N, C-alpha and C positions, 0 to 999 in steps of 0.2 A: 080181564083187564079192559078198562075203557079208556077213551082218549087216545092220544098218540104219543109215541116215544121217538125222539130224534137221536140217532146214533151216528156220530161222524165217522165216515170212512173216506180214506184218501188213497189215491193211486198216483205215484210220482215215478218219474223216469230218471235214473242215474246211470250214466254211461250206457251199457247195453243190458240193463236190468229194469224191470218194473217192480216197484216197491209198494206193498199194500200196508196201509196203516188202519187200525181199528181202534177208535176211541182214544187214541194217543198218537200225536204226530211226531214224536221223538224217536220211537223205536218201531221199525217195521215188523209186522207179524208174519210176513211172507215176502221172499225175494224170488222173482221168476226171471231167469235169463232168457233173452230173446232168441239166442242162436241154438238153443237146445230144446228138443221136444220135451215138454213138461206137462204132467197132469198132477196138479197140486190143489189141495182143498184149503179154502180160507177158513179160519177158525170161528165161523158163525153160520147159522142156518135159520130157516123159517119152519115153524111147526104149525100144524092145524090139528085141532082136537074135534072129533065127531062125537056128538052126544045129542040127546033128544031136545035139549033147550039151548041151542047154540046161540051165538051172537046174532044180533039183528042184521048186521051188515057184514059184507066180506072184508077181510083185512086188505089194506092197500099198502103199497111200497112206493114211496115217492123218492126219486133220485134227483139231486141237484148237483151240478158239477161245473167246474171251471177248468179249462185246459189251456196250457201254454206249451206249444210244441215248436221246436226249432226244426223246420223242414228245409233249412238252407243247405244242409250237408256240410256246414263249416267245421264241425267237430271232427278233426282228423283222428283216425284210429289205426292201430297196428296190431299184428298178431304177436303175442308174447310167448308162444309155445303151448299155451293152454286155452286162451281165449283172446278175443279182441279187447284192447284197452285203449283209453284215451291217450293220445300222444302228449307228453309233457314237454315243456320248454324250460331250460334252466333259467332261474332268476336270482340265484344266490351264488356269488363267487367269493370264496373264502381265501384271502391271501395268507401265505405262509412265508415268513422271512427268517431264514437261518435258525430255524427251531430245532433244538436238540431232541432227537428221538432215541437216544441211548436207553431211556426208560419210556414206558408207555405214556403218551401225552395226548390230551384232547386237542383236536384241530378244528372241530366243528361242533358247536352247541346249538341245536335248533331252538326256536322259540318255545316257550312253555306250552305243553299240550300238543306239540307237533312231532312228526317223524322227519328225519332227513331222507332225501332220495339222492344218492350219489350217482351223478351222470357222467362224470369225467374228471380228469386231472392233467396237469402239466407240472411235473416235479423235477427238481435237480437235487442230486445227492451231493453233500459237501465234500470234505477232504477224505472221505473213506466210502467205499462201495459196500454192497451187501443188500440182502433182501429187506424191504420195508413191509410190515404187516399193517393193513388197515382193518380195524375191528369195529363191530357194531356194539358199542358201549364198552366201558372200562372192563377189562378181563372178559370181554364177550366173545362172540363168534368171529373168527377171521373171515372177512368177506372178500379181500383181495391180497395177493402177494405181488409186490412190485419189485422185480429183480434188477437192482442196480449192479452192473458188472464191474464198474470202475468208479473211482472218485470223480466228481464233477460231471457225472453222466446226467443227461436230461431225458426223461421219458414222458411222452405224451400218451395218455390212455387211448385205447382203441375205441371205435364207435360203440357206445353202450346202450343206444336206444333210450328206453325209459329208465335205464340204470338199475340200481339196487336200492330198494326201499328198506329202511330200518325195521327191525322186528317189532319195536314197541315205541310208543310216544315217550319223549324225553330222553331217549338214548342219545349218546354222543358218538361222534366218529373219532376214533383214536388212531395214532400211528406209533409203531415201535420199530426201531432199526437195530443196528449194531453199535458197539461201544464207540463213542465220540462222533457218531454219524449225525449230520444235520440235514434238514430239508428246506428248500425254498421253492416258491412257485405258487400254485393255487389248486384247490379242488372246487368243483362246481356241481350244482344240481338245483333242487327246489325243496320246499318244506310243505308238508300236507298233514 
């Protein structure tokens, strides 16, 4: 082969991971976590062939790069039980006003292509008490059970840190209670 070949390789940093891209900047070929010892191989290599009539010059590898690094330490992190993750701040507050939860009802629909991250709630049960189930999508997994012991009871959620991230994009948050039960208040979090 003669001449030169340009192959784009990119290394970016997302949270506490280094992402390596090869020839395509939309899907990383390798993710390396900073806080774990890792020996990982990138999916490319360099080869040299020895023979009697080799190339006139030695192959060269030129590396061009641009780096933008936030060394300010402004990105707050917290331990989530498995690794460090970026601290989120709620920016969505979903009002609920006397909504009947006798049957499962959607209380939060995230923007198209996004997941909801439930980070807290302040809810009041109407004229009847009983458990309220919050589910990740219609007929989905129950992610919280809020135990209203009596009618007109108000429950403020405990500190939830980064909260509960929905399992899939476009899932909705639903609530289901007991017969004739209503909810008022709000749930909050963010979408990502």
